[in-house]
C-alpha positions as CSV (number, residue, x, y, z in Angstrom):
1,M,-6.5,11.6,23.7
2,T,-9.1,10.9,20.4
3,A,-11.7,8.4,20.8
4,S,-13.1,6.5,17.8
5,L,-16.1,4.8,17.0
6,V,-15.7,1.5,15.1
7,G,-17.8,-1.6,14.8
8,T,-21.5,-2.3,14.6
9,L,-23.8,0.4,15.4
10,E,-26.9,-1.7,15.3
11,R,-27.5,-5.5,15.0
12,G,-29.1,-7.0,11.8
13,L,-28.2,-4.2,9.6
14,G,-25.2,-6.0,7.7
15,Y,-22.8,-2.9,8.2
16,H,-20.1,-1.8,10.5
17,I,-17.7,1.1,10.6
18,E,-13.9,0.1,9.9
19,H,-10.8,2.3,10.6
20,R,-8.4,2.6,7.7
21,K,-5.1,4.8,7.3
22,N,-7.2,7.6,5.8
23,G,-10.5,7.5,7.9
24,F,-13.4,5.7,8.8
25,F,-15.4,3.7,6.2
26,S,-18.8,1.6,6.2
27,K,-18.3,-2.1,5.3
28,R,-20.7,-4.6,4.7
29,N,-20.5,-8.0,6.7
30,Q,-19.1,-10.5,4.7
31,K,-20.7,-13.6,6.7
32,S,-23.9,-12.3,8.0
33,F,-27.4,-11.9,6.8
34,V,-28.0,-8.3,5.3
35,P,-31.4,-7.5,5.2
36,P,-32.9,-5.7,1.8
37,D,-33.1,-2.1,3.6
38,G,-29.9,-2.8,5.7
39,H,-27.5,-0.7,3.5
40,W,-30.2,2.4,3.4
41,R,-30.7,2.1,7.4
42,F,-27.2,2.0,8.1
43,I,-26.7,5.3,5.9
44,V,-29.4,7.0,7.8
45,L,-28.2,5.8,11.4
46,C,-24.7,7.3,10.5
47,A,-26.3,10.7,9.5
48,E,-28.8,10.9,12.4
49,L,-25.7,10.3,15.0
50,A,-23.8,13.2,12.8
51,Q,-26.8,15.6,13.2
52,N,-27.1,14.9,16.8
53,K,-23.4,15.2,17.0
54,L,-23.0,11.8,18.7
55,H,-19.5,10.2,17.9
56,I,-19.7,11.4,14.2
57,S,-19.4,14.7,13.0
58,D,-20.7,14.2,9.4
59,I,-20.9,11.5,6.6
60,E,-19.7,11.6,3.0
61,V,-21.7,9.3,0.7
62,T,-22.2,9.6,-3.2
63,A,-25.4,9.9,-4.7
64,G,-25.0,6.7,-6.8
65,E,-24.4,4.9,-3.4
66,L,-27.3,6.0,-2.1
67,D,-29.6,5.2,-5.5
68,D,-28.2,1.8,-4.9
69,A,-29.2,1.5,-1.2
70,L,-32.7,2.7,-1.8
71,E,-33.0,0.2,-5.0
72,E,-31.8,-2.6,-2.9
73,A,-34.3,-1.5,-0.4
74,T,-36.9,-1.9,-3.1
75,Y,-37.6,1.7,-2.9
76,G,-37.2,2.0,-6.5
77,R,-34.5,4.1,-8.3
78,L,-33.8,7.7,-6.9
79,Q,-34.3,10.2,-9.7
80,S,-32.7,13.3,-8.0
81,P,-31.6,16.3,-10.1
82,W,-29.5,18.0,-7.3
83,A,-27.4,14.8,-7.2
84,P,-25.6,13.0,-10.2
85,R,-24.4,9.6,-9.2
86,D,-20.8,10.9,-8.4
87,A,-21.8,14.0,-6.2
88,V,-20.6,13.9,-2.2
89,V,-23.9,14.0,-0.3
90,N,-23.7,14.9,3.7
91,A,-25.8,13.8,6.7
92,A,-28.1,17.0,6.3
93,K,-28.9,16.2,2.9
94,V,-29.5,12.4,3.5
95,L,-32.1,13.3,6.2
96,H,-33.5,15.7,4.0
97,L,-33.9,12.9,1.3
98,K,-35.2,10.6,3.9
99,S,-37.8,13.2,4.9
100,E,-38.6,14.3,1.1
101,L,-39.1,10.7,0.2
102,G,-41.4,9.7,3.2
103,L,-39.1,6.9,4.7
């Protein structure tokens, strides 16, 4: 039997995990308030769960989505030479970026 994690990870972020045919995906809650930094905090929370091997083995997010999440959180545009917008970033890189930016 395989267990899976779907639903809200932390109240108030405005995002949840949804299961589809081809995997698990984050989705913005349509009818609830999403704080400006909710997207960024959701990505970081998923990365931390993956790092600690709690329910998530790893994440894949594009550098463009990270850039958008940081801009939404008013941290400014990400100027990162290692990650063109279409580059796929894993949990370790997300957490390294968080540390690098002092967030």
